[in-house]
C-alpha positions as CSV (number, residue, x, y, z in Angstrom):
1,S,94.5,90.1,72.2
2,G,98.6,90.1,72.9
3,G,100.1,90.0,76.4
4,P,101.0,87.4,78.9
5,K,98.2,84.8,79.7
6,S,99.8,83.4,82.5
7,L,102.4,84.2,85.2
8,A,104.7,82.0,83.8
9,D,104.7,84.1,80.4
10,I,106.3,86.9,82.4
11,G,108.8,84.6,84.0
12,S,109.4,81.9,86.7
13,V,108.8,83.3,90.2
14,D,112.6,82.9,90.3
15,D,113.1,84.8,87.2
16,V,110.4,87.6,88.4
17,A,112.3,87.7,91.8
18,A,115.8,88.3,90.3
19,R,114.6,90.9,88.0
20,L,112.8,92.9,91.0
21,V,116.1,92.7,93.0
22,S,118.2,93.9,90.2
23,T,115.9,96.3,89.2
24,E,116.4,97.8,92.8
25,N,120.3,97.7,92.7
26,A,120.3,99.4,88.8
27,R,117.6,102.0,90.1
28,S,120.1,102.9,93.0
29,R,123.2,102.3,91.3
30,G,123.9,99.7,93.7
31,A,123.1,101.7,97.0
32,A,120.3,99.9,97.6
33,K,122.1,96.6,98.2
34,S,118.8,94.6,97.3
35,S,118.9,90.8,98.3
36,L,116.3,88.3,98.0
37,R,114.7,86.6,100.9
38,S,112.2,84.6,99.4
39,A,110.3,83.4,96.2
40,E,107.3,81.3,96.3
41,T,104.3,80.2,94.1
42,R,100.7,79.8,95.6
43,E,97.4,78.8,93.8
44,D,94.0,79.9,95.0
45,S,90.9,77.7,94.7
46,D,89.8,79.2,91.9
47,G,93.0,78.1,90.1
48,V,94.7,81.7,90.4
49,R,98.1,81.5,90.8
50,Y,100.3,84.1,92.7
51,Y,103.9,85.0,93.1
52,E,104.9,85.6,96.4
53,I,108.5,87.6,96.4
54,V,110.2,88.9,99.6
55,Y,113.4,91.0,99.4
56,E,115.4,93.5,101.4
57,K,117.0,96.8,100.3
58,S,118.7,99.8,102.0
59,V,116.9,103.3,102.2
60,L,119.2,105.8,103.5
61,G,120.9,103.5,105.2
62,V,117.9,101.7,106.7
63,R,117.3,98.1,105.8
64,R,113.7,97.6,104.3
65,V,111.8,94.4,103.5
66,L,109.4,94.6,100.7
67,Q,106.9,91.7,100.0
68,T,105.1,91.6,96.5
69,T,102.7,89.7,95.5
70,L,101.8,89.3,91.7
71,A,98.8,87.4,90.2
72,L,97.6,87.8,86.4
73,D,94.2,87.7,85.6
74,V,93.0,87.0,82.0
75,D,89.4,88.0,80.9
76,A,87.7,85.0,79.4
77,S,85.6,86.7,76.8
78,S,88.4,89.4,75.3
79,G,91.6,87.5,76.3
80,A,93.0,90.6,77.8
81,S,95.2,90.2,80.8
82,T,95.7,92.5,83.9
83,L,98.8,92.0,86.1
84,Y,98.0,93.1,89.8
85,T,100.6,93.9,92.2
86,L,100.4,94.4,96.0
87,T,103.5,95.5,97.6
88,A,103.9,96.2,101.4
89,E,107.1,97.5,102.7
90,Q,108.5,97.8,106.3
91,D,111.7,98.7,108.3
92,R,113.5,95.1,108.5
93,E,113.1,94.9,112.3
94,R,109.3,95.7,112.1
95,Y,108.9,93.1,109.3
96,D,110.9,90.3,111.2
97,A,108.8,91.2,114.6
98,D,105.6,90.5,112.9
99,A,106.6,88.4,109.6
100,E,103.2,86.2,110.4
101,A,101.1,89.1,109.9
102,M,102.8,90.5,106.9
103,R,102.9,86.9,105.3
104,A,99.2,86.6,106.1
105,L,98.5,90.2,104.0
106,G,100.0,88.8,100.9
107,A,98.0,85.7,101.6
108,G,94.8,87.4,102.2
109,F,95.5,89.1,98.5
110,K,92.7,87.6,95.9
111,I,91.6,88.5,92.5
112,L,87.8,88.9,92.7
113,R,86.1,88.9,89.3
114,P,82.6,90.4,88.7
115,G,79.9,88.4,90.3
116,E,82.2,87.1,93.0
């Protein structure tokens, strides 16, 4: 079956983060003024890799922070892959006031396979 077999197949965490930011800017014709805050990779105890990307954009003049977690799961029997995405969005002041809890939300995102 075709499709990506790992997150690296869709790009490095830095490449994916850059595409997210540029897509926001293109979609808004530059009005979003999106900018990257951070881009990191983590791996859970099952060997699943996650991309954690945090960026800002303007929505109607208000700065918003988006925290996106990506993970790719490949079915061992069929080879089919599924890309999972968790995105949380909040006003910048609220995000910054509780950044630890927001990061914990992303860190708690885990792919569960049948039987787990």
